[in-house]
C-alpha positions as a printed Julia matrix, in Angstrom:
158×3 Matrix{Float64}:
 112.54  270.36  -22.93
 113.62  273.56  -21.24
 110.58  273.61  -18.97
 111.2   269.96  -18.0
 114.84  270.67  -17.17
 113.86  273.72  -15.15
 111.19  271.75  -13.23
 113.62  268.9   -12.48
 116.18  271.43  -11.23
 113.68  273.05   -8.87
 112.52  269.7    -7.54
 116.1   268.52   -6.98
 116.94  271.72   -5.13
 113.82  271.53   -2.96
 114.46  267.92   -2.01
 118.04  268.66   -0.98
 117.23  271.58    1.31
 117.52  270.83    5.03
 114.29  270.54    6.94
 113.49  270.3    10.63
 113.1   266.68   11.68
 115.53  265.21    9.16
 118.29  264.74   11.7
 118.47  263.32   15.19
 121.03  263.73   17.9
 122.62  260.46   19.0
 124.93  260.1    21.96
 127.82  257.65   21.47
 130.72  256.42   23.53
 133.95  258.29   22.78
 137.48  257.02   23.37
 137.72  258.58   26.85
 134.47  256.9    27.87
 135.61  253.6    26.39
 138.82  253.76   28.42
 136.83  254.5    31.6
 134.66  251.43   31.0
 137.74  249.33   30.19
 139.53  250.42   33.39
 136.45  249.65   35.5
 136.27  246.16   34.01
 139.98  245.56   34.6
 139.71  246.64   38.24
 136.69  244.42   38.8
 138.44  241.46   37.16
 141.54  241.98   39.32
 139.44  242.18   42.49
 137.79  238.87   41.56
 141.14  237.32   40.59
 139.53  236.61   37.2
 141.88  237.36   34.31
 139.66  238.48   31.44
 139.48  239.61   27.87
 137.53  242.89   27.8
 136.03  244.61   24.76
 134.28  247.97   24.56
 132.25  248.84   21.45
 130.13  251.7    20.13
 126.35  251.34   19.6
 126.89  249.71   16.19
 129.18  247.11   17.74
 132.44  248.47   16.35
 135.45  247.97   18.62
 136.66  251.04   20.56
 138.93  249.49   23.19
 140.23  246.06   24.07
 142.39  244.48   26.78
 143.47  240.87   27.14
 144.85  240.31   30.61
 147.61  237.78   31.28
 146.38  234.24   31.82
 143.35  234.46   29.51
 142.55  231.74   26.98
 143.16  232.8    23.35
 139.51  232.29   22.32
 138.39  234.7    25.04
 139.38  237.65   22.84
 136.82  236.79   20.17
 134.2   235.9    22.79
 134.54  239.26   24.54
 134.22  241.21   21.3
 131.16  239.25   20.17
 129.49  239.58   23.58
 129.98  243.36   23.48
 128.78  243.57   19.86
 125.62  241.58   20.66
 124.83  243.65   23.77
 125.24  246.89   21.79
 123.17  245.86   18.8
 120.35  244.24   20.77
 120.59  246.89   23.52
 120.31  244.36   26.31
 122.54  242.08   28.4
 123.61  238.86   26.74
 122.56  237.06   29.95
 118.94  237.77   28.95
 119.52  236.07   25.61
 121.15  233.06   27.26
 118.2   232.84   29.68
 115.72  233.03   26.79
 117.46  230.12   25.06
 117.51  228.1    28.28
 113.75  228.71   28.59
 113.08  227.37   25.11
 113.38  230.36   22.79
 115.72  228.52   20.45
 115.38  230.93   17.51
 118.23  232.91   19.08
 120.54  229.98   18.38
 120.21  230.52   14.63
 120.46  234.31   14.77
 124.27  234.46   14.55
 124.62  236.33   17.84
 126.64  235.68   20.97
 124.3   234.16   23.54
 126.66  233.84   26.5
 126.7   235.87   29.72
 129.2   238.73   29.87
 127.88  241.33   27.43
 126.26  244.46   28.84
 125.04  247.66   27.17
 126.54  250.89   28.47
 123.81  253.46   29.09
 124.03  257.17   29.77
 120.75  258.87   30.73
 118.93  255.71   29.69
 120.39  255.74   26.17
 122.68  252.96   24.9
 126.0   254.58   23.99
 127.99  251.37   23.57
 128.59  248.06   25.29
 131.19  246.01   27.12
 131.94  242.32   26.72
 133.94  240.19   29.15
 135.27  236.66   28.77
 137.1   234.94   31.63
 136.91  231.4    33.01
 133.46  231.83   34.59
 130.17  233.13   33.18
 129.23  234.45   36.63
 132.4   236.54   36.74
 131.85  237.67   33.15
 128.37  238.99   33.93
 129.44  240.66   37.2
 132.51  242.33   35.67
 130.52  243.54   32.66
 127.81  244.92   34.95
 130.33  246.85   37.03
 132.03  248.22   33.92
 128.75  249.21   32.25
 127.87  251.3    35.3
 131.18  253.18   35.21
 129.7   256.11   33.25
 126.51  256.4    35.29
 126.28  259.58   37.31
 127.07  258.9    40.95
 124.19  259.47   43.34
 124.51  262.62   45.42
């Protein structure tokens, strides 16, 4: 029994030691970045005279920042959050999903995801760090505002 206990102890220790390749570095949106995206969306919405609900989430779809402007329908809050969550988790604009459904890919309808325009992943150096979701009175405005906001963290061309 002593040898077995000793062998189990050595194996447990060896399996718990850190090894190269066991961890990865993942970039995520922090609160300052979320506020930058939120402000960009608000400015775009104001310029379009399109009161909006705006949600910013991390890559897992968890809410980081939210703003519901005056004059927005109550349901827009939930729509904005779900659009952002879907864009983050699928790492693509929700407009693509809506287009896929319109072109006959109906499996998306049963996938319990938000398939309306207005969700856009936020990318930094090509990596999805979060997403923004916008819900106003117009899907065209939603997509445009989300696109502007998602680009807020992109390095400006020199």
